[in-house]
N, C-alpha and C positions, 0 to 999 in steps of 0.2 A: 148274295154276292160276297165273295171273300175279298178282303183288302189286307195290305201290309201297312202297319202303323209304325213309323219311325218316331220314337219318343225320346226327347232330349230334356233332361232335368239336371239338378245339382249332382246326381250320382253318375251322370254320363249319358250314354246313348244306348237305346235298346230297340229291338225290332220284334214285332209280334204279328202273326197272321190271325185275323179275327173274321167272324162271319157277321155281316150286318143283319139287323140293326144292333148297335152297341151303345151302352150307357157308360160314360166316363165319369169317374169321381173317386172320392176317398173311401166310400163305404165298401165293406167286404163283399156285398152282393152285386157290385158293379161289374160289368163285363170286362172293362179295362180299369184296373185300380191304380190310382196315382197317389203317391205319398206326399206330394207337395201340399204344405199347410195352407196355401192360398187357393187351393181347389176346394170347391164345395163337395158335400157328401155325395150328391147326385148332380153333377155340374152340367153336362150336356149329353146329347145323343146324336149319333151319326147313323143315317139310314140311306137306303137306296130308293129312289123314286121309280116309277114304272118305266121311265125312259133310261134307266141305269145311270142317272145323275146322282151324285152324292150330295146329301142335304145334311147340314148341321143345325141343331136346334138347342138353344140355351134352355136349361130346365129351371130357370129362376135363380141362377147362381148369384152369390154375393158379389164377386169380383168381375163378373162378365165373361163372355166368350168372344175372342177376337179372331178375325180372319184377315191376314195380311195387314195387321195393325188397326183394323176397323172393328169397333164393337158391333156385334150382331145379335139379333134374337133368333132369326132363322134365315138361312141363305144356302144357295147351291155352292158347291166347292169346285173351283177351277182345278185342273190337274196339277198346277204349280202352287196351290194355296198353302200357306203356312199358318197353322192354328196356334193361338196363344190361349192357354188355359192356366190361370194363375201364373207361376213362373216357368211352366212347362211348355215347350215348343213341340209341335207335332206336324208331321207330313203324313198324308194318307195316299197310298198308291193302290189302284186296282191290281189284283194279282196278275192279271194278264199283261200288265205293263212292267211288272217287276223284273222280268228277265233282262230287259233293256237297261234298267237302272243297275242291276247287279253286274252286268258286263262293264259298265263304266267304273264301278268301284273295285272290281276284283279281276285279276289277270285271267285271261281266257282259259288257261288250262285248269284253273280252279272252278270256273263255271261249269266246264264239261264234267268235272268230277262230281259237283253238286247235283247236276241234272242226271248223271249217269246211273 
């Protein structure tokens, strides 16, 4: 399953499309590399269950993984969940729902050009 990750840190906001499962952390071999010093080398993993539910698992991080402000070891992600990894905030959107979000953020004529 492909997802869009909206990542917000001290440098600003970035969006990446990734294929699950992904490991997030500071190490160079992580699928999603975060430069936040409060993020562990291999901080957490996001995967898709057989029912296409997104699951986040903490990988023994020093500062913990948070979903909507609650520290978690492993949990399913609601579509509106906001992840906290160190000082970095992340939203994860299934690719199939991305067009609706894009339409809310970008004027319609630009969406047509992107899809076109």
